C-alpha positions in Angstrom: 92.4 78.6 110.2 89.2 77.6 112.0 86.6 80.3 111.8 83.1 80.4 113.2 80.7 82.7 111.4 77.6 83.6 113.4 74.7 84.6 111.1 74.1 83.4 107.6 72.7 86.6 106.1 74.2 88.2 103.0 77.5 89.1 104.6 77.9 85.9 106.6 77.1 83.7 103.6 79.4 85.7 101.3 82.2 85.5 103.8 81.7 81.7 104.3 81.8 81.0 100.5 84.9 83.2 100.0 86.9 81.9 103.0 86.0 78.2 102.3 88.0 78.5 99.0 91.2 79.4 100.9 91.8 76.2 102.9 90.0 77.4 106.0 87.8 75.3 108.3 84.5 77.2 108.3 81.5 76.7 110.5 78.4 78.8 110.1 75.7 79.2 112.8 72.2 80.4 112.2 68.7 79.7 113.4 67.3 79.1 109.9 68.0 75.5 108.7 66.9 76.2 105.1 69.4 79.0 104.7 72.2 76.8 106.1 71.2 73.9 103.8 71.4 76.2 100.8 74.8 77.5 102.0 76.2 73.9 102.4 75.4 73.2 98.8 77.4 76.2 97.7 80.5 75.9 99.9 82.6 73.3 101.7 81.6 74.3 105.2 80.0 72.9 108.3 76.8 74.3 109.8 75.1 74.4 113.1 71.4 75.3 113.7 70.9 77.3 116.9 71.0 80.6 118.6 74.3 82.3 118.0 74.7 83.6 121.6 74.0 80.4 123.4 77.1 78.8 125.0 75.9 75.3 124.0 75.6 76.3 120.4 79.1 77.9 120.4 80.6 74.7 122.0 78.9 72.6 119.3 80.4 74.8 116.7 83.9 74.2 118.0 84.6 77.4 119.9 87.4 75.9 122.0 89.4 75.1 118.8 88.5 78.2 116.9 91.0 80.9 115.9 88.3 83.5 115.1 84.6 84.3 115.6 82.8 86.6 113.2 79.5 87.8 114.5 77.3 89.2 111.7 73.7 88.4 112.8 71.0 91.0 112.2 71.1 92.0 115.9 73.9 94.2 117.5 73.0 92.8 120.9 73.4 89.2 119.8 76.7 90.0 118.1 78.0 91.6 121.3 76.8 88.8 123.6 78.1 86.2 121.2 81.5 87.8 121.3 81.3 87.9 125.2 80.4 84.2 125.3 83.1 83.3 122.9 85.7 84.9 125.0 84.4 83.2 128.2 84.6 79.8 126.5 87.8 80.4 124.7 89.8 83.5 126.0 92.3 83.6 123.1 89.8 83.5 120.3 89.7 86.7 118.1 86.3 88.3 117.9 84.9 90.5 115.1 81.4 91.9 115.4 79.2 94.0 113.1 77.6 96.8 115.2 75.2 99.1 113.4 73.9 101.3 116.3 76.2 104.3 116.6 75.4 104.8 120.3 77.3 101.6 121.0 80.4 103.2 119.4 80.4 106.5 121.4 81.6 107.8 124.7 81.9 105.2 127.6 80.7 102.3 125.5 83.4 102.8 122.9 85.9 103.2 125.7 84.8 99.9 127.1 85.2 98.2 123.8 88.6 99.8 123.3 89.7 98.7 126.8 88.4 95.1 126.3 85.7 95.4 128.9 83.3 94.6 126.2 85.2 91.8 124.5 85.0 92.7 120.8 88.4 92.8 119.3 87.3 94.3 115.9 84.2 96.4 115.4 82.8 96.8 111.9 80.2 99.6 111.5 78.5 99.2 108.1 76.7 102.6 108.2 80.0 104.4 108.8 81.7 102.5 106.0 78.8 103.2 103.5 78.6 106.9 104.5 82.4 107.3 103.9 82.1 105.4 100.6 79.3 107.7 99.3 81.1 110.8 100.5 84.2 109.7 98.5 82.0 109.4 95.3 80.7 112.9 95.9 84.1 114.4 96.5 85.5 112.7 93.3 83.2 113.7 90.4 82.9 111.2 87.6 83.9 108.2 89.8 82.2 104.8 90.1 84.2 103.7 93.1 86.9 105.3 95.2 89.1 103.3 97.6 91.7 104.6 100.0 95.1 103.0 100.6 97.9 104.0 102.9 95.6 106.0 105.2 94.6 108.2 102.3 97.9 108.6 100.5 96.7 106.7 97.4 93.3 106.4 95.7 92.2 103.4 93.6 89.4 104.9 91.4 87.0 103.2 89.1 85.6 105.3 86.2 83.5 104.7 83.2 85.2 106.0 80.0 83.0 108.2 78.0 83.2 109.6 74.4 84.8 113.0 74.5 87.4 112.2 77.1 90.9 113.1 75.9 92.2 109.6 76.3 89.4 107.8 74.5 90.8 106.1 71.4 94.4 106.6 72.6 96.9 104.3 74.2 97.4 104.3 78.0 101.0 105.5 77.5 99.6 108.8 76.2 98.5 109.6 79.8 102.1 110.7 80.4 102.1 112.9 77.4 98.8 114.5 78.4 99.8 114.9 82.1 103.6 115.0 82.4 103.5 116.0 86.0 101.0 113.4 87.2 102.2 109.8 88.1 99.5 107.2 87.7 99.0 103.6 86.7 96.0 101.9 85.1 95.5 98.7 87.1 92.7 97.0 85.1 90.2 97.6 82.4 86.8 95.8 82.2 85.3 95.7 78.8 82.2 93.8 77.7 82.2 92.0 81.1 85.7 90.7 80.8 89.0 91.9 82.4 91.9 93.3 80.4 95.4 93.5 82.1 96.5 96.8 80.6 99.8 97.6 78.9 101.1 100.9 77.7 99.9 100.1 74.2 96.3 99.2 75.4 93.8 101.6 73.8 91.0 103.0 76.1 87.6 102.7 74.5 84.3 104.4 75.4 82.3 102.2 77.8 85.4 100.8 79.4 85.4 100.5 83.2 88.9 101.7 84.1 90.6 101.3 87.4 93.6 103.4 88.1 95.9 104.2 91.1 97.0 107.8 91.7 97.8 110.1 94.6 94.7 111.6 96.1 95.5 115.1 94.7 95.8 113.7 91.1 92.8 111.5 91.0 90.4 114.1 89.5 92.8 115.0 86.7 93.1 111.3 85.7 89.3 111.0 85.7 89.0 114.0 83.4 91.2 112.1 80.9 88.5 109.4 80.7 85.4 111.5 80.3 84.4 115.1 79.7 85.4 117.4 82.6 83.0 117.5 85.5 82.9 120.5 87.9 82.9 119.8 91.7 79.5 118.8 93.0 77.7 121.4 95.0 73.9 120.6 95.3 73.2 117.2 96.9 69.7 115.8 97.6 69.5 112.8 100.0 66.5 110.5 99.8 66.1 109.0 103.3 67.0 110.5 106.6 68.0 107.4 108.4 71.5 106.7 109.9 73.3 106.8 106.6 71.4 109.8 105.2 71.7 112.0 108.3 75.4 111.0 108.8 76.2 111.8 105.2 74.5 115.2 105.4 76.4 116.0 108.6 79.7 115.1 106.9 79.1 117.2 103.7 76.9 120.1 104.7 79.8 122.4 105.4 80.8 122.6 101.7 77.7 121.5 99.9 74.1 122.6 99.6 72.3 119.7 101.1 68.6 118.7 101.3 67.1 115.6 102.9 63.7 114.1 102.0 62.3 112.0 104.9 58.8 110.5 105.0 58.5 110.0 108.8 57.4 113.3 110.5 59.1 112.6 113.8 62.3 111.5 112.2 62.3 114.6 109.9 61.9 116.9 112.9 64.6 115.2 114.8 67.3 115.4 112.1 66.3 119.0 111.2 67.2 119.9 114.8 70.5 118.1 114.8 71.8 119.3 111.4 73.1 122.8 111.1 72.9 123.8 107.4 70.9 121.0 105.8 67.3 121.6 104.7 65.0 118.7 105.8 61.8 118.1 103.7 59.0 115.9 104.9 57.6 113.9 102.0 57.8 110.9 99.7 61.2 110.4 98.0 59.3 109.4 94.8 57.0 112.4 94.8 57.5 113.9 91.3 55.9 117.2 92.3 58.2 117.5 95.4 61.3 116.8 93.3 60.1 119.4 90.8 59.6 122.0 93.5 63.2 121.4 94.8 64.6 122.0 91.3 65.9 118.4 90.9 67.1 119.3 87.4 69.8 121.5 89.1 70.9 118.7 91.4 74.5 117.5 91.0 74.0 114.3 93.0 70.8 112.5 94.1 71.5 109.8 96.7 68.8 107.3 97.7 69.6 105.6 101.0 66.2 104.6 102.5 65.6 101.1 103.9 63.5 100.2 100.8 65.4 99.0 97.7 62.3 99.7 95.5 62.0 103.2 96.8 65.7 103.8 96.2 65.6 102.5 92.6 62.4 104.3 91.7 63.4 107.6 93.2 66.7 107.5 91.4 65.2 106.6 88.1 62.7 109.5 88.5 65.3 112.0 89.6 67.5 111.0 86.6 64.6 111.3 84.2 63.9 114.8 85.6 67.4 116.0 85.0 69.6 115.1 88.1 73.2 114.9 87.0 74.3 111.8 88.9 72.2 109.3 90.9 73.4 106.9 93.5 71.2 104.1 95.0 71.8 101.9 98.0 70.5 98.4 97.1 70.6 95.6 99.7 69.6 92.9 97.2 72.8 92.3 95.2 70.8 90.6 92.4 69.4 94.0 91.5 72.8 95.8 91.4 73.9 94.6 88.0 70.5 95.1 86.5 70.4 98.8 87.2 74.0 100.2 87.4 75.1 102.0 84.3 71.6 102.0 82.9 69.0 103.9 84.7 71.3 104.4 87.8 74.9 105.8 87.7 76.1 104.0 90.8 74.4 101.2 92.7 75.9 100.3 96.1 75.5 96.9 97.7 76.1 97.4 101.5 77.4 93.8 101.9 80.2 94.5 99.4 81.3 97.7 101.2 81.3 95.8 104.5 82.9 92.6 103.4 86.3 94.1 102.6 86.8 95.1 106.3 86.1 91.5 107.4 88.4 90.1 104.7 91.2 92.4 105.8 91.0 91.0 109.3 90.7 87.5 108.2 93.5 87.6 105.6 96.3 87.8 108.3 98.6 90.4 109.8 100.5 90.9 106.5 97.4 92.0 104.6 96.6 95.6 105.7 93.5 96.2 103.6 91.2 94.3 101.3 88.6 96.0 99.1 86.0 94.0 97.3 85.4 95.3 93.7 82.8 94.7 91.0 80.3 93.0 93.2 82.9 90.7 94.8 84.5 89.4 91.6 87.7 91.4 91.9 89.8 92.7 94.9 92.3 95.4 95.6 94.7 94.7 98.5 97.4 96.3 100.5 100.0 93.8 101.7 103.3 94.1 103.5 106.6 92.8 102.0 108.4 90.3 104.2 111.6 88.3 103.5 111.3 84.6 103.0 112.5 82.6 106.0 114.7 80.3 103.9 115.6 82.9 101.2 113.8 81.1 98.4 111.6 83.2 96.2 112.4 86.3 98.2 111.1 89.5 96.6 113.0 91.9 98.9 115.6 93.7 96.8 113.9 92.7 93.5 112.8 95.2 90.8 109.0 95.1 90.3 109.4 94.3 86.6 111.2 91.0 87.5 108.5 89.7 89.9 106.4 87.0 88.4 102.7 87.5 89.3 99.8 85.2 88.5 97.7 86.2 85.5 95.2 88.7 86.6 97.3 90.4 89.3 98.8 93.9 88.8 101.0 96.0 91.1 99.7 99.5 91.2 101.9 101.3 93.8 104.0 100.9 96.9 104.0 102.9 100.1 107.3 103.3 101.8 107.8 105.2 105.1 104.5 107.1 104.6 105.4 108.1 101.0 103.5 106.8 98.0 105.3 105.6 94.8 103.4 104.6 91.7 104.7 101.2 90.5 107.3 101.2 87.7 109.4 98.2 86.6 112.7 99.6 87.9 111.5 100.2 91.5 113.2 97.8 94.0 111.2 96.4 96.9 112.3 96.8 100.4 111.3 94.9 103.5 108.1 96.5 105.1 107.1 98.2 101.9 103.3 98.2 101.5 102.3 96.9 98.0 99.0 97.9 96.4 97.7 95.2 94.0 94.6 94.8 91.8 93.3 91.3 91.4 90.8 90.6 88.7 90.0 87.3 90.5 89.8 87.3 94.2 91.0 83.6 94.3 94.5 85.0 93.6 94.9 86.3 97.2 96.6 83.2 98.7 99.1 83.2 95.8 99.8 86.9 96.4 100.4 86.4 100.1 102.9 83.6 99.3 104.8 85.9 97.0 105.1 89.0 99.2 104.8 87.5 102.7 106.0 83.9 102.3 105.3 81.5 105.2 104.3 84.2 107.5 
């Protein structure tokens, strides 16, 4: 597939590197030659220096032969205009654009995009994705990562095993003994930086990062097997009243006690008028006296989502030191994420990793419904559709899950059939159009998985 990526920022570069490993013809366009030169050294790609929205640049990038254009520059306007120009030059090209400004995605503008008047085939809204991601963490106490499959039928949950949890020191098979009425499957365990493909006899140890698949209603019970029981979160403090902070408050204020700390007076006034039950405080997110006044030691979740990585890290560290139960920091610089997560900060979120899964889902082909990037891009969880082989060779339709040979590092967690979820067991037979949920400890396995479940599609 020939793909043109417009913008060589974090998301554009990560996409280019990932897709170049899957036998794609990738061209990246950016105005910064140094960035492109560095990218060329990391991946087998072509680069073009120029403005992403100029027709001449798009022609030089090969727009007339391209199958897809992915616009991820730092400007919504350039991404939209680039999509428009791409369609003018090559009407059949598929366009995917990152659009941050929410007003572009409302009312008449949204209707124009949906109708194709504004020619963006797929819109990716990072702020919305990040807000939903954080809400899922708040709604699922004890989790490190919560991912939806089958439109919410199934959850893939990452959790840090802690001493005192009922399953610590026990085999995974004991889950069935502890919870006879709950069907779940442990998809992977990460221990000391390495991946373990779990078996029933695998022992769960304190410090393990455990990923399991369960129905949404059962997820909290499984988490409570890995750590001491946590009550539902009630009091949430949000540091930063920008798009993500205000949207998060709006989504959770009905059933949580929410406070926002915002340093900009005009912004604080504006969001206080738009939110119904959220208390908005004007001040510095790292002001120790302010946090003390707001009883931060009683806070269930402290979420730092300002535009400043340093402010997010420092405010979370301070809140944790003062007694906040769980702290979540938004960190744009991915290099910092591994340094702080699990140490001074409970959950560090890299926006690019939240966003990239949506792009990968669209780029992986029609048979791959969803791709989630995990563990800072090292692993992936996917939802793919079962299709028969055109020539009958290697067909998985009608086969029991236990007889399907998967590459090392791939685990089947569940299947979705006619809007019903089934946790994967060896005797379950696959049918055409089943949706299979898999965990891949190495994202390079995706092409092999596609060949197994949707051969030659």
